[in-house]
C-alpha positions as MATLAB code, in Angstrom:
seq = 'MRHQSLYRAMLACFAPLAFAGTVHAAPLDDLRAEIAAQKARLEKLEELLTATAATTSAATKKAEEANKKADEASKTAQAAATPANSSGLSMPAGLTIYGIADAGVEVADYGQGSKTRVQSGLGSASRLGFKGARDFGDDLTAYFQLEAGVSFDNGQNTGHSSNVSNPGQGNASSASVNSTGVAIFSRNTFIGLNSKKFGDLRFGRDYAPIYSITSISDPFTIGGATAFRLWSSAAASRFDNGIFYASPTLAGFKANLAYSAGMENNSRADVGVTGGAPANSNTGPQDEGKGYSASLTYANGPLFVGAGYLSYLKMGSVSAPATENARRAAWNLAATYDLKFAKLYAQFLHGEDTQEGATTYKSLDRNVWWLGAAVPFMERHTVRAVYAHLDDRLSTNRDSDHIGAGYEFALDKQTDLYAYYATVTNKNGGQNSLCAGGTCQGYDKDSGLPANFSPKSLMLGARYRF';
ca = [
      17.962 -132.692    0.575;
      14.299 -131.617    1.822;
      15.802 -129.012    3.831;
      17.580 -127.686    0.363;
      14.827 -128.043   -1.315;
      12.390 -126.120    1.238;
      15.600 -123.175    1.408;
      15.064 -123.250   -2.406;
      11.437 -122.769   -2.403;
      11.412 -119.633    0.354;
      13.858 -117.962   -1.586;
      12.259 -118.545   -5.105;
       9.001 -116.988   -3.359;
      11.074 -113.860   -1.349;
      13.653 -113.012   -4.425;
      11.581 -110.833   -6.342;
      10.148 -108.877   -3.356;
      14.173 -107.958   -2.178;
      14.568 -107.606   -6.106;
      11.528 -105.023   -6.155;
      12.621 -103.202   -2.730;
      16.625 -102.469   -4.584;
      15.089 -100.955   -7.850;
      12.501  -98.786   -5.517;
      15.010  -97.081   -3.732;
      17.361  -95.814   -6.976;
      14.545  -93.692   -8.123;
      13.640  -92.676   -4.840;
      17.144  -91.399   -4.355;
      17.473  -90.030   -7.983;
      13.587  -88.087   -7.179;
      15.561  -86.690   -3.864;
      18.458  -84.733   -6.321;
      16.406  -83.725   -8.542;
      14.276  -81.752   -5.916;
      17.719  -80.374   -4.423;
      18.826  -79.627   -7.994;
      15.834  -77.649   -8.674;
      15.626  -76.179   -5.678;
      19.107  -74.325   -6.121;
      18.139  -73.491   -9.750;
      15.335  -71.877   -8.342;
      17.062  -69.870   -5.680;
      19.749  -68.643   -8.197;
      16.776  -67.724  -10.389;
      15.549  -65.611   -7.361;
      18.718  -63.775   -6.857;
      18.696  -62.595  -10.524;
      15.545  -61.973  -10.221;
      16.021  -59.278   -7.141;
      18.887  -58.167   -9.137;
      17.391  -57.340  -11.914;
      14.763  -55.314  -10.034;
      17.260  -52.786   -8.215;
      18.731  -52.426  -11.473;
      15.614  -51.470  -13.294;
      14.808  -49.022  -10.172;
      17.532  -47.197  -10.381;
      17.311  -46.623  -14.210;
      14.081  -45.576  -13.860;
      15.043  -43.307  -11.153;
      17.272  -41.951  -13.535;
      14.702  -41.674  -16.285;
      12.770  -39.839  -13.727;
      15.632  -36.905  -12.675;
      16.315  -36.626  -16.950;
      12.869  -35.971  -17.425;
      12.435  -33.763  -14.751;
      15.484  -31.542  -15.707;
      13.710  -31.456  -19.381;
      10.935  -30.398  -18.348;
      12.566  -27.377  -15.998;
      14.794  -26.629  -19.004;
      11.468  -26.676  -21.390;
       9.668  -23.847  -19.154;
      12.722  -21.764  -18.626;
      13.143  -21.392  -22.475;
       8.974  -20.507  -22.286;
       9.671  -17.697  -19.887;
      12.412  -16.879  -21.999;
      10.737  -16.799  -24.796;
       7.528  -14.944  -23.271;
       7.417  -11.023  -24.341;
       8.025   -9.045  -20.882;
       4.504   -7.287  -20.732;
       2.626  -10.806  -20.655;
       3.376  -10.904  -16.916;
       4.333   -9.755  -13.629;
       7.556   -9.060  -12.228;
       9.046  -11.642  -10.260;
       9.420  -10.194   -7.030;
      11.061  -11.413   -3.601;
       8.921  -12.436   -0.980;
       6.991   -9.836    0.956;
       8.246   -6.786   -1.317;
       5.209   -5.582   -3.376;
       5.583   -2.581   -6.048;
       2.542   -0.248   -6.043;
       1.149    3.084   -8.137;
      -1.035    4.736   -9.978;
      -0.249    6.299  -13.218;
      -2.357    9.548  -14.017;
      -1.964   12.246  -16.016;
      -4.139   14.377  -18.567;
      -4.900   18.308  -20.015;
      -6.067   21.025  -17.816;
      -7.971   23.976  -19.366;
      -8.391   26.668  -16.389;
      -8.476   30.171  -15.447;
      -6.500   31.196  -12.578;
      -7.086   35.089  -12.944;
      -4.469   35.456  -15.477;
      -6.551   34.132  -18.490;
      -7.479   30.658  -20.013;
      -4.448   28.453  -20.153;
      -4.050   24.703  -21.631;
      -1.920   22.486  -19.378;
      -0.272   18.565  -19.724;
      -0.749   17.852  -15.949;
       0.402   14.870  -13.478;
      -2.453   13.740  -10.790;
      -5.590   15.575  -11.854;
      -7.591   12.084  -10.939;
      -5.189   11.240   -8.378;
      -1.917   12.210   -7.239;
       0.703    9.385   -9.318;
       3.338    7.904   -7.600;
       5.342    5.178   -7.258;
       5.470    3.262   -4.209;
       7.348   -0.047   -2.049;
       6.217   -2.055    0.475;
       7.687   -4.780    2.451;
       6.223   -7.436    4.989;
       7.780  -10.430    6.654;
       5.759  -12.206    9.061;
       7.514  -13.552   12.336;
       4.594  -15.890   13.742;
       3.313  -15.123   17.061;
       0.876  -13.047   15.964;
       3.834   -9.979   14.404;
       4.539   -8.580   11.420;
       6.722   -6.183   10.422;
       6.901   -3.908    7.503;
       8.014   -1.013    5.826;
       6.789    1.793    3.146;
       8.517    3.768    1.131;
       6.247    6.268   -1.400;
       7.305    8.965   -3.959;
       5.293   11.359   -5.291;
       6.296   11.571   -9.357;
       4.922   14.204  -12.102;
       4.535   12.201  -15.420;
       4.247   15.258  -17.528;
       8.337   16.193  -16.981;
       9.318   13.360  -14.783;
      10.128   15.099  -11.717;
       9.214   14.166   -7.794;
       6.308   15.667   -6.463;
       5.993   17.902   -3.355;
       3.218   16.767   -0.360;
       2.759   19.303    2.197;
       3.422   17.935    6.000;
       3.662   19.882    9.373;
       7.354   20.562    9.048;
       7.023   23.023    5.715;
      10.693   22.277    4.642;
      12.226   19.141    4.082;
      15.574   19.940    2.670;
      18.893   20.687    4.441;
      22.146   20.856    4.200;
      24.383   21.375    0.760;
      23.855   19.506   -2.562;
      26.533   17.187   -2.765;
      26.847   13.742   -3.318;
      26.881   12.532    0.721;
      24.771   15.144    1.796;
      20.356   15.683    1.428;
      19.488   17.985   -1.248;
      18.375   21.364   -0.574;
      17.639   22.432   -3.946;
      14.262   20.201   -4.459;
      11.786   18.002   -2.490;
      12.528   14.456   -0.576;
      12.017   11.657   -2.997;
       9.434    9.786   -0.992;
       7.340   12.434   -0.414;
       4.503   11.040    0.290;
       4.082    8.325    2.866;
       7.792    6.663    4.875;
       7.896    4.242    7.572;
       8.479    1.161    9.184;
       6.514   -0.412   11.593;
       5.457   -3.685   13.873;
       2.130   -4.837   13.373;
      -0.529   -7.003   15.778;
      -4.158   -8.045   15.288;
      -3.999   -8.312   19.317;
      -2.088   -5.381   20.262;
      -2.076   -2.728   16.839;
      -0.360   -1.151   14.662;
       2.417    0.846   15.462;
       5.257    2.693   12.764;
       7.678    5.858   13.061;
       8.648    7.973   10.323;
       6.546    9.909    7.903;
       2.605    9.274    7.579;
      -1.110   10.950    7.441;
      -1.688   12.668   10.332;
      -5.408   10.759   12.154;
      -7.473   13.978   10.968;
      -6.679   13.745    7.511;
      -7.630   10.117    7.168;
     -11.092   10.326    7.945;
     -10.803   13.560    5.559;
      -9.906   11.173    2.731;
     -12.969    8.781    3.541;
     -15.024   11.241    3.769;
     -14.904   12.966    0.604;
     -16.426   11.549   -2.933;
     -13.426   12.149   -4.834;
     -10.631   11.188   -2.433;
      -8.302   13.980   -2.450;
      -8.856   14.509   -6.128;
     -10.148   15.371   -9.306;
     -12.571   17.985   -8.312;
     -12.447   17.890   -4.636;
     -12.756   20.633   -2.440;
      -9.361   19.861   -0.361;
      -8.211   23.102   -1.537;
     -10.762   25.118    1.338;
      -9.715   22.180    3.654;
      -6.258   22.065    3.990;
      -6.074   26.053    4.675;
      -7.362   25.191    8.365;
      -5.347   21.934    9.021;
      -2.578   19.748    7.940;
      -2.356   16.435    6.146;
       1.072   14.430    7.199;
       3.324   14.462   10.077;
       7.183   14.183    9.531;
       9.627   12.847   12.713;
       6.420   10.932   13.726;
       5.144    8.101   15.916;
       1.567    6.622   14.660;
      -0.203    3.812   16.708;
      -3.381    2.399   15.468;
      -5.810    0.159   17.693;
      -6.956   -3.310   16.698;
     -10.979   -2.628   15.606;
     -13.134   -3.808   18.470;
     -17.199   -3.785   17.806;
     -16.388   -1.521   14.588;
     -14.470    1.483   16.798;
     -10.922    1.816   15.797;
      -8.911    4.726   17.354;
      -5.241    6.389   15.810;
      -2.870    8.486   17.327;
      -0.161    9.982   15.887;
       2.819   12.316   17.545;
       5.186   14.363   15.516;
       9.013   15.736   17.070;
       8.574   18.862   14.909;
      11.922   19.391   13.267;
      13.541   18.131   15.920;
      16.020   21.317   15.974;
      18.315   22.465   19.282;
      17.810   25.720   19.176;
      16.715   27.474   22.255;
      15.616   30.708   20.898;
      11.955   31.483   20.039;
      11.740   35.048   19.676;
      13.151   37.137   16.395;
      13.293   33.873   13.846;
      11.725   33.132   10.915;
      12.743   29.655    9.499;
      16.139   30.003   10.662;
      19.094   30.117    8.046;
      18.226   30.134    4.212;
      17.932   25.985    3.224;
      18.379   25.048    6.707;
      15.169   25.032    8.603;
      16.586   22.878   11.722;
      18.362   25.878   13.401;
      15.073   27.816   13.401;
      13.037   28.069   16.942;
      12.443   24.919   19.406;
       9.464   23.121   19.317;
       8.686   24.472   15.293;
       6.431   21.665   13.483;
       5.530   19.246   17.001;
       2.208   17.859   17.598;
      -0.442   15.574   17.438;
      -3.487   14.432   16.397;
      -6.002   11.681   17.095;
      -8.810   10.078   15.660;
     -11.606    8.299   16.428;
     -13.570    6.104   13.838;
     -16.768    3.637   13.668;
     -17.574    1.504   10.710;
     -21.042   -1.148   10.597;
     -22.508   -2.470    7.231;
     -22.701    0.551    5.067;
     -21.951    3.385    7.087;
     -19.026    5.318    8.580;
     -18.080    8.000   11.331;
     -15.572    9.222   12.807;
     -14.098   12.346   14.721;
     -10.653   13.781   14.742;
      -7.888   16.080   16.450;
      -4.951   18.200   15.069;
      -2.542   20.548   16.979;
       0.713   21.345   15.888;
       3.243   24.235   16.010;
       3.930   26.172   12.650;
       7.150   26.738   11.236;
       8.656   29.894   10.717;
       5.879   32.200   12.324;
       7.877   33.734   14.948;
       9.618   37.079   15.221;
       8.916   39.906   17.670;
       6.685   40.529   19.553;
       5.229   37.152   19.587;
       6.516   34.446   22.232;
       6.131   31.305   20.113;
       4.786   29.626   17.242;
       1.546   30.239   15.104;
      -0.401   26.923   16.952;
      -2.908   25.485   14.457;
      -5.358   23.288   16.173;
      -8.183   21.559   14.237;
     -10.924   18.966   14.441;
     -13.424   17.392   12.758;
     -16.626   15.256   11.873;
     -16.207   12.787    9.311;
     -19.180    9.672    7.522;
     -19.961    8.265    4.865;
     -23.187    5.711    3.815;
     -23.500    3.627    1.148;
     -27.288    2.833   -0.261;
     -25.480    0.739   -3.006;
     -27.109    2.920   -5.706;
     -25.274    5.824   -4.180;
     -22.695    6.267   -1.819;
     -23.372    9.950    0.226;
     -20.329   11.984    1.733;
     -20.324   14.225    4.466;
     -17.341   16.221    6.450;
     -16.971   19.269    9.042;
     -13.899   21.249    9.880;
     -13.283   24.045   12.383;
      -9.808   25.152   12.368;
      -7.738   27.918   13.936;
      -4.358   29.532   14.267;
      -3.356   31.428   17.279;
      -0.113   32.970   18.682;
       0.935   34.247   22.228;
       2.386   37.436   22.372;
       1.996   38.616   17.995;
      -0.143   41.508   17.588;
      -3.247   39.851   16.572;
      -3.701   36.362   18.337;
      -5.849   34.593   16.311;
      -5.079   35.191   12.616;
      -7.133   32.146   11.275;
     -10.638   31.332   12.329;
     -13.282   29.156    9.835;
     -15.405   26.292    9.203;
     -15.062   23.987    6.380;
     -17.910   21.298    5.173;
     -18.875   19.828    2.295;
     -21.474   17.460    0.926;
     -21.055   14.932   -1.727;
     -22.462   11.613   -3.527;
     -20.909    8.972   -5.955;
     -23.158    6.860   -7.895;
     -22.150    4.178  -10.293;
     -24.506    2.295  -13.360;
     -24.365    0.274  -16.209;
     -21.511   -1.255  -14.257;
     -18.543    0.868  -15.778;
     -19.510    4.764  -15.516;
     -19.598    6.806  -11.973;
     -20.707   10.265  -11.512;
     -19.247   12.072   -8.952;
     -20.175   15.993   -7.196;
     -19.345   18.059   -4.265;
     -20.679   21.218   -2.758;
     -18.490   22.650   -0.049;
     -18.758   26.381    1.680;
     -15.607   27.722    3.892;
     -17.180   30.466    6.358;
     -14.301   32.615    7.531;
     -15.319   34.001   10.986;
     -13.196   36.834   11.616;
     -14.085   40.541   10.764;
     -12.717   39.739    7.337;
     -16.011   37.249    6.377;
     -13.908   36.248    2.956;
     -16.210   33.211    2.632;
     -16.345   30.649   -0.362;
     -18.046   28.337   -2.535;
     -17.047   24.911   -4.115;
     -18.245   23.259   -6.512;
     -16.685   19.839   -8.292;
     -18.513   17.600  -10.792;
     -16.811   15.003  -12.293;
     -17.805   11.469  -14.393;
     -15.161    8.504  -14.863;
     -15.500    5.790  -17.588;
     -13.978    1.835  -15.852;
     -11.905    0.914  -19.031;
     -11.217   -2.526  -16.904;
     -10.394   -3.115  -12.637;
      -7.475   -0.946  -12.897;
      -7.768    1.867  -15.498;
     -10.233    5.099  -16.544;
     -10.884    7.434  -18.072;
     -12.560   11.463  -16.410;
     -13.285   14.493  -17.119;
     -13.394   16.932  -13.933;
     -15.225   20.439  -13.388;
     -14.561   22.552  -10.630;
     -14.737   26.363   -9.341;
     -14.713   28.219   -6.344;
     -16.982   31.116   -5.780;
     -14.588   34.261   -3.566;
     -16.495   36.856   -1.574;
     -14.922   40.145    0.016;
     -11.304   40.004   -1.018;
     -11.472   36.557   -0.164;
      -8.326   34.358   -2.390;
      -9.108   30.751   -2.152;
      -7.989   28.844   -5.034;
      -9.553   25.148   -6.198;
      -7.403   21.468   -6.132;
      -6.439   21.052   -9.655;
      -6.578   16.666   -9.217;
      -4.522   14.982   -6.024;
      -1.357   17.266   -6.103;
      -3.395   20.507   -6.117;
      -1.708   22.192   -8.540;
      -3.873   25.228   -8.558;
      -2.838   28.759   -8.781;
      -3.818   30.300   -4.865;
      -3.378   33.859   -3.397;
       0.501   33.253   -3.249;
       0.979   32.447   -6.504;
      -1.515   35.003   -8.710;
      -4.953   34.027   -8.175;
      -6.664   37.819   -8.284;
      -8.617   38.800   -5.083;
     -12.587   37.772   -5.220;
     -11.553   36.089   -8.283;
     -12.978   33.257   -9.126;
     -11.093   30.441  -10.367;
     -12.049   27.463  -13.007;
     -11.520   24.034  -14.027;
     -11.686   21.687  -16.555;
      -9.509   18.305  -15.915;
      -9.404   15.467  -18.880;
      -7.292   12.330  -18.195;
      -6.577    8.753  -17.533;
      -5.941    6.964  -14.368;
      -4.339    3.725  -14.433;
      -3.664    1.715  -10.912;
      -1.088   -1.245  -10.413;
];
């Protein structure tokens, strides 16, 4: 009985604890279950957010692409609506179109009375050119140039002399070279390779080095009131069928060399031939036009000096008793000095024509020199002047004096208006003429200029460079 009472007392004491343990165990299990459920929901939410972000990114990318296409379409539409004269030409990479558009009015007297005529190229020879270049890296560039003389007064192409005086040959047909006019690209036409380390090598038709330093030392750059006509009577400006090399510049020095194969004919006959069959000069005597030219220049700051040499066999000049073509040889010295407020120019040329076996061995022996200046002022204005003298060293003593002056007004960097005046005084029966502008359109002794006459020319025009 006592034992049962004790048992009941102990049970009364510990029963609440056992009940409490049972009560606490149930909520703990529920809490764990709730945490697991929340974790599962969070994982599902994270998966949903990831999928939503991917969808949003794809939509954003599509929207950006659509906006880009819309912008490009808008730019294309704006370009189509823009006037053609408001933007430059869209050219392939490496290709350039350039030129000079020059025309005006000349009032002149070449011994047939005063005449007024519309002329192209009075200030500078009008031209249209194409240049292309491709860079191959490793200091090597390939390039080409095609340059045509253009006559703005009548739309024709213009001829420019060289050591090969008659480039026309063959019959005029759709598949042959035109013999009724001059070459289309009658100025400079060549292809070449350039390296800053090894120099420049080109093939084709280009300026003879002796001419290049002459152009630099002329205050009119062989245009306007230039004295070039006196100079050209004893030298030559271009080489056909030529190889041209220009060295890199070293300490201000630069060398230029040129060789011309002449007419490249197969004839071996030298005697009794005066140029071959009509309109087909390449049946003429061997080595016609063949020759070479060279120059050495130095440029440092305001100073430029140069020396040049030329030797070639003239065309159509062999007739018995002569045994070879007449050979023209010339050398020159050129210089410029820029004083900032004025630029000074000087040129000296000596030229001779000799021919083995001819009755008269030396048919030309003359010196030509000039002094000139260009004075810019008030930003847009430039005054130019030149005085030249031709000293005929033969017994004929047909000397000539040239005076040229000009004024230029720049409308902008590319366009100017000009007025030039030039005159030549001839002595002892001389028939030397002046050069009417860049294409030398003044009449000379072969086109009606009287002996001892002093031609005069006033040139008014406009020039646009592009």
